[in-house]
N, C-alpha and C positions, 0 to 999 in steps of 0.2 A: 473518550476512548480513542485510541490510535489503531488504525487498520493497516495491516500489511497485506497488500494485494499482489498475488503471484502470477495470475493469468488474466487474459482478456475476459474470459467467461466469468471469473470471479469478480472483476470490476463491473461488468454488466449486471451481474446478479445483485451486487451491492448497490449500484446506482438505481436499480429498479425498486429498491426498498428504501425510499428516501427517508423514512423514519429512522433508519439505521445509518444513514450517511453521516460521516464524521467531518469535523473541521480539520482533521489531521489524517492524511493518507501517506503511506510509503508505498511506492509502486515499483515493481520489478522492472528491470531494464527491458525495453522493447514492448511493454504492454500498451502504453499510450503514445500517441504521436506528439511531437513538440507543440502542435497547435492545440491538441486536447489538454495537454498539461497547462498551457498558457490560459486557456479558457477556464479551467478549474481555479487557477491562481487568481485570475481577475474576478472570480465570483466570491473570493474571500476564503477559499479552502487552502489550507497549508499543505502543499504537496512536495514530497521529496521523492525524486526519481533515482533509484540506485544506479550507480555507474558500472555495475557488474551484474551478471545474471545470478539470481538467487535460486538454488536448488536444494535438494536434501542434504548435500554435503556441507553447505554453509548457512543453512536456515537458522540454526541456533546463534550463529555469529550475527546474522542480520537482526534477530530479535534483541540480542544484547546491545547492538548499536542503537536501536530505537529506544530501549530502556535507558540508555545513557542520556538521551535527549529529553525523554519524558518519564522520569523515574516514578512519578506519582500517578501515572495513568495505566490502566490495563491495556494490553496489546492483543488485538484480535488478529489471528493469523489464518489466512485462507488455507484450507486443506485441499491438496490436489494429489490424487493417487499417482499421477504421472510424474511427479517430481522424483 
């Protein structure tokens, strides 16, 4: 499963549930620091950091981009009422 993480809280919640942690993460711009991204990558997790901020106006486009790269995997999308 591929995870689209939109907020720091969402990342922290996901990381705390290691049984749900995926080998494939797509992270919203600004959620993780460059050092955190490097640490995840060095541990074998495939991490893509969006180069633009994902919000309600472009969420479906972000999911479509992920599906282009992983057409056979379900995509889990963090729900954030503040988007």
